[in-house]
C-alpha positions in Angstrom: -0.1 0.0 0.0 1.9 3.3 -0.8 2.0 5.9 1.6 -0.8 8.3 -0.3 -3.3 5.6 0.0 -2.2 5.4 4.0 -2.4 9.3 4.3 -6.0 9.7 3.0 -8.0 7.8 5.7 -6.3 8.9 7.8 -6.8 12.3 7.4 -10.6 12.2 7.1 -10.3 10.5 10.3 -8.3 13.3 11.8 -11.1 15.6 10.3 -14.0 13.4 11.6 -12.6 13.6 15.5 -11.7 17.1 15.1 -15.8 18.3 14.0 -16.5 15.8 17.1 -14.9 17.4 19.3 -15.7 20.9 18.1 -19.5 19.8 18.0 -19.1 18.0 21.1 -17.1 21.1 22.9 -20.3 23.5 21.6 -22.6 20.9 23.2 -21.3 21.2 26.5 -20.8 25.2 26.2 -24.4 25.6 25.2 -25.5 23.3 28.2 -23.2 25.2 30.7 -24.9 28.2 29.6 -28.4 26.9 29.7 -27.5 25.6 33.6 -26.2 28.7 34.6 -29.0 30.8 32.6 -31.7 28.5 34.8 -30.2 29.0 38.1 -30.0 33.1 37.3 -33.7 32.8 36.7 -34.5 31.2 39.2 -33.0 33.5 41.8 -34.4 36.2 40.0 -38.0 34.6 41.0 -36.5 34.2 44.3 -35.5 38.3 44.3 -32.2 36.5 45.0 -30.4 39.6 42.7 -26.8 39.4 44.1 -26.3 35.4 43.1 -28.4 35.8 40.4 -25.5 38.3 38.5 -23.5 35.8 39.3 -24.8 33.0 37.5 -25.3 35.6 34.4 -21.8 36.6 34.6 -21.2 32.9 34.1 -23.1 32.7 31.7 -21.4 35.3 29.7 -18.5 32.9 29.4 -20.4 30.1 27.3 -22.4 32.2 24.7 -21.4 34.2 21.8 -24.9 35.7 21.8 -24.2 38.2 24.8 -26.9 40.6 24.2 -29.6 38.7 26.4 -27.4 38.3 29.3 -26.1 41.8 29.2 -30.1 43.1 29.6 -30.6 40.6 32.5 -27.4 41.6 34.1 -28.5 45.6 33.8 -32.0 44.5 35.2 -30.4 43.1 38.5 -28.1 45.9 39.0 -31.3 48.2 39.0 -33.1 45.5 41.3 -30.1 46.3 43.9 -30.0 49.8 43.6 -26.5 49.7 41.9 -27.0 52.4 40.2 -23.3 53.2 39.3 -22.9 49.7 37.5 -26.2 50.3 36.0 -25.0 53.8 34.6 -22.0 51.9 33.5 -23.8 48.6 32.0 -26.1 50.7 30.1 -24.1 52.6 28.4 -21.8 49.7 27.4 -25.0 48.1 25.8 -26.1 51.4 24.5 -22.8 52.0 22.2 -22.4 48.1 21.9 -25.4 47.3 20.1 -26.3 50.6 18.3 -28.9 51.8 21.0 -31.4 49.3 20.9 -35.1 50.5 21.4 -36.0 48.6 24.5 -33.1 49.1 26.8 -32.8 52.7 25.1 -36.5 53.5 27.0 -35.3 52.0 30.0 -32.6 53.6 30.3 -34.2 57.4 29.4 -37.0 55.9 32.1 -34.2 55.0 34.4 -33.0 58.9 34.6 -36.3 60.4 34.4 -37.3 58.6 37.6 -33.6 59.8 39.2 -35.0 63.5 38.1 -32.0 63.7 35.8 -34.0 64.9 32.7 -30.4 66.3 31.3 -29.0 62.7 30.7 -32.0 61.6 29.9 -32.5 63.9 27.1 -28.9 63.1 26.1 -29.9 59.4 25.7 -32.8 60.4 23.5 -31.1 62.6 21.8 -28.6 60.1 20.8 -31.3 57.4 19.8 -32.9 59.9 17.8 -28.9 60.3 16.0 -29.7 56.7 14.7 -33.4 56.4 14.5 -34.8 60.1 13.4 -38.7 59.0 12.7 -39.5 57.4 16.0 -42.9 59.4 16.2 -42.3 58.2 20.3 -38.7 59.4 21.1 -39.8 62.7 18.9 -42.6 63.4 21.5 -40.3 62.6 24.5 -37.6 64.4 23.4 -40.1 67.2 22.8 -41.0 66.7 26.4 -37.8 66.4 27.8 -36.9 69.7 26.4 -39.7 71.3 28.4 -38.2 70.9 31.5 -36.6 73.6 33.0 -34.8 74.9 35.9 -35.4 78.2 37.7 -33.1 81.1 38.1 -33.6 83.5 41.2 -34.7 86.9 40.3 -35.2 89.6 43.0 -37.0 92.7 40.8 -40.7 93.5 40.2 -40.5 93.0 36.6 -38.5 91.4 33.5 -39.1 92.9 29.4 -38.1 90.9 26.9 -35.0 89.6 25.5 -32.3 91.6 23.1 -28.5 91.5 22.1 -28.1 89.2 25.1 -29.6 91.2 28.1 -33.0 91.9 29.7 -34.7 95.0 30.7 -35.5 94.4 34.4 -37.3 97.0 37.0 -36.4 96.9 40.6 -37.9 99.5 43.3 -39.3 101.4 40.3 -35.3 101.9 38.6 -34.1 100.0 36.3 -31.3 98.2 35.0 -30.0 95.4 32.3 -29.7 91.4 33.0 -28.0 89.1 31.7 -29.8 85.7 31.2 -28.2 83.9 34.2 -29.7 86.1 36.4 -26.0 88.5 36.8 -26.5 92.2 36.8 -24.5 94.1 34.0 -26.1 97.6 35.0 -27.9 97.9 38.0 -30.9 99.6 38.5 -31.0 103.2 39.3 -32.1 104.4 35.9 -35.8 105.8 35.1 -35.4 104.2 31.9 -33.0 101.8 29.9 -32.9 99.9 26.9 -30.7 97.1 26.1 -26.9 97.4 24.8 -27.4 97.8 20.6 -25.1 96.6 17.5 -22.7 99.2 16.1 -21.9 100.7 18.4 -22.4 98.7 21.3 -24.2 101.2 23.6 -27.2 101.2 25.9 -29.4 104.1 25.9 -30.6 105.3 29.5 -32.5 108.1 31.2 -31.3 109.9 34.6 -32.7 112.9 36.1 -34.5 113.7 32.9 -31.0 113.7 30.8 -30.8 111.1 28.1 -27.6 109.6 27.0 -25.8 106.2 26.1 -23.4 104.1 28.3 -20.9 102.0 27.3 -20.6 98.1 28.2 -19.0 99.0 31.5 -21.6 101.4 32.5 -19.8 104.7 31.9 -21.5 107.6 30.3 -20.4 107.7 26.6 -22.6 109.6 24.2 -24.4 112.5 25.1 -26.7 114.6 22.3 -25.8 118.3 21.9 -29.7 118.7 21.6 -32.7 118.3 24.0 -34.2 114.9 23.3 -37.2 113.3 25.2 -36.3 109.6 24.6 -33.3 107.8 22.6 -33.4 104.4 20.8 -31.4 101.2 20.6 -28.7 101.9 17.8 -28.9 99.5 14.9 -26.6 99.8 11.9 -24.8 102.8 13.3 -27.8 104.5 13.6 -30.7 105.2 16.7 -33.8 106.9 16.3 -34.6 109.8 19.1 -37.8 111.8 20.2 -38.0 115.4 20.6 -41.5 116.7 21.6 -43.9 114.8 19.2 -41.5 114.3 16.5 -38.6 110.8 15.8 -35.7 111.3 13.5 -32.4 109.6 14.0 -29.0 110.3 15.3 -25.7 108.8 13.9 -22.8 106.5 16.2 -21.1 110.1 17.4 -25.2 111.5 18.7 -24.9 113.8 15.6 -27.9 114.5 13.8 -28.2 112.1 10.8 -31.1 113.6 8.8 -33.7 116.5 9.1 -36.4 114.1 8.1 -39.2 113.8 10.8 -41.7 111.0 11.6 -44.5 110.2 14.2 -42.9 107.3 14.9 -39.4 105.9 13.9 -38.0 102.3 14.5 -34.6 100.9 15.2 -32.4 99.8 12.2 -31.5 96.4 11.4 -30.4 94.8 8.0 -30.3 98.3 7.2 -33.9 99.0 6.8 -36.6 100.6 9.4 -40.4 101.3 10.5 -41.8 104.7 10.2 -44.8 106.0 10.5 -46.2 109.5 9.3 -49.9 111.0 9.0 -51.2 107.9 9.9 -49.5 105.8 7.7 -46.4 103.3 7.8 -43.2 102.6 5.5 -39.9 100.9 5.3 -36.8 102.9 4.5 -33.3 102.4 4.3 -30.3 103.6 6.3 -29.7 106.3 3.8 -33.2 107.1 4.5 -34.3 106.6 1.2 -37.7 104.7 0.9 -38.1 101.0 0.3 -41.8 101.7 0.7 -44.4 104.7 0.2 -46.0 105.2 3.4 -48.9 102.6 2.6 -49.3 100.1 5.3 -51.8 100.9 8.0 -49.2 98.8 10.6 -45.8 97.7 10.8 -44.9 95.5 13.4 -42.1 95.8 15.6 -40.7 94.4 18.6 -40.4 95.5 22.3 -37.4 97.6 21.0 -38.8 99.1 17.9 -37.3 96.8 15.3 -39.1 95.6 12.4 -36.5 93.7 10.3 -33.9 92.1 12.7 -35.0 88.9 11.4 -34.8 89.9 7.5 -38.3 89.6 7.2 -41.2 92.1 8.2 -44.9 92.1 8.7 -47.0 95.4 7.9 -51.2 95.5 7.7 -52.4 96.1 4.1 -55.8 96.5 2.8 -57.0 95.5 5.9 -54.6 92.1 6.6 -51.2 91.5 8.2 -48.5 90.0 5.2 -45.0 88.9 5.6 -42.6 91.2 3.1 -39.0 90.8 2.3 -36.4 93.5 3.0 -37.5 95.2 -0.6 -41.1 95.2 0.1 -42.0 92.0 -2.0 -45.0 90.4 -0.4 -44.3 86.9 0.6 -47.0 83.9 0.1 -50.6 85.2 -0.6 -52.0 84.4 3.3 -53.2 87.7 5.3 -53.8 87.4 9.1 -55.9 89.2 11.2 -53.5 89.6 13.9 -49.8 89.0 13.8 -46.7 89.2 16.2 -43.1 90.1 14.6 -40.7 87.5 13.9 -38.5 86.5 17.0 -36.1 84.3 15.3 -36.4 82.0 12.2 -39.0 80.1 13.9 -42.4 80.7 13.0 -44.6 83.3 14.5 -47.7 84.0 15.8 -50.9 84.7 13.7 -54.5 85.2 13.9 -56.6 83.7 11.2 -60.8 84.4 12.5 -60.6 83.7 16.2 -57.7 81.1 16.3 -54.4 81.4 17.0 -51.5 79.9 14.5 -48.2 79.8 13.5 -46.6 81.3 10.2 -43.3 80.8 9.1 -41.1 83.3 6.9 -42.6 81.7 3.7 -45.7 82.9 4.8 -47.0 79.7 5.0 -49.6 78.6 8.0 -47.9 75.8 9.7 -49.9 75.0 12.9 -53.4 76.2 14.2 -54.8 75.8 17.6 -57.3 76.6 19.8 -55.3 79.0 22.1 -56.9 82.5 23.4 -53.6 84.0 22.5 -50.2 83.1 21.4 -46.6 84.3 21.0 -43.9 83.6 18.2 -41.5 80.3 18.1 -38.1 81.0 19.3 -35.5 78.0 20.3 -38.7 75.4 19.4 -40.9 76.3 21.9 -44.3 79.0 21.9 -46.1 80.7 24.8 -49.7 80.1 24.7 -52.4 81.5 26.2 -55.4 79.0 27.4 -57.7 81.7 29.0 -56.3 81.3 32.4 -52.3 80.8 32.2 -49.7 80.9 29.9 -47.7 77.6 29.1 -45.5 76.6 26.2 -46.1 74.3 23.3 -43.5 72.6 20.6 -43.7 72.5 16.9 -45.9 69.6 17.2 -48.0 71.2 19.4 -47.4 69.0 22.1 -47.6 70.9 25.3 -44.1 70.6 26.9 -44.2 73.0 30.1 -48.0 73.5 31.9 -50.1 76.4 32.0 -48.8 77.7 35.1 -47.2 81.6 35.1 -49.2 84.8 34.8 -47.1 85.9 31.9 -44.7 84.5 29.6 -41.8 85.6 27.4 -40.2 83.4 24.1 -36.7 81.7 25.4 -33.7 83.1 24.0 -31.0 81.2 21.8 -29.8 80.1 25.4 -32.6 78.5 26.4 -33.7 81.0 28.9 -37.0 82.7 29.1 -38.8 85.1 31.8 -42.1 84.6 33.7 -44.1 85.6 35.7 -45.6 83.0 38.3 -46.9 85.2 41.1 -43.6 86.7 41.1 -40.6 87.3 38.1 -38.2 85.2 37.1 -36.4 83.0 34.6 -36.9 79.8 33.7 -33.8 77.4 31.7 -34.6 74.5 29.6 -32.7 71.3 30.0 -29.5 70.7 27.6 
């Protein structure tokens, strides 16, 4: 018999024996796995979680499919109130198994139960990066984003936000405050406006005299002529009022034009709203007119700006419409009432007796049954149910309950001024 003929059956025999050992080994491992899992589950039923954990950890060594065992370990960490271990185990499962839905929900619920809304929101956001169309998690995200903390404030009232600051009143005097509740300028003035843009000065009035102060509160600009009020700077121009007329000064507090108006708003994006003889127009910063005096009204924000969001809203032929900076009407929708845009988000509009929200294309995105509404900003809008104010998200889900006497818009930092008996700031979880 040749060597070749001898080797063939030997090789076949070795292969058979090898596969037999593998199959036998796998069977042995599977048996061990089942034994450990059975012991662990029996211990779980008796609520002997600490020993069940050991059995689950033993079972891990005898299986390739580790996910169900990892989940069981996660559950027992929670049963034992081993919160640090639960969080570490949960993070490991989320990262290694790409945020399985049930585990993600379990971990989110854990953080919510422990009042750790910020951590819950982080997990939800990470899940939605992977599953962006999960409606349940989108709704949960909206609700979590509506959870807030309160920021202490001891003054009497807070006005709306502009350029990083709020005007606040304390003991009948006014000052400027950052959104974290720290004062920039103490409440020592009879009147004050937020810092403008180009230049960054704030208009103040003390003892009947108007002038501008810089970021340190030092007097910086004083007009050489008497004024009854000064407005907020924008595009190196600011409105002022003398007697019954309005006009503009430049960045040096000199008169910028001899033109006068019945009202003059602040410049933003080189445009401003002005009123004369009962009609409104939009002008450029060289005082040429974008439009004639054709509008019955042009909406301005609390500090006189109509065009800070690159569009403006004006009343024409009995309806409010949205216009671009060149005076072209955007869309065909007309509204019975409207609020000025506060951001790129939709603003509040009224059609008939219902308030809704329209975007900058002039399209209505949402209609509601609320009695009043304010513009969306940072994804939320304040709405009034006839008794109190609360907040909704863009899906019309109530994310902050109706608990406030007054409610302002959220700024880009997630801060809003509200009144619930007294004024305070609220800050959204991040």
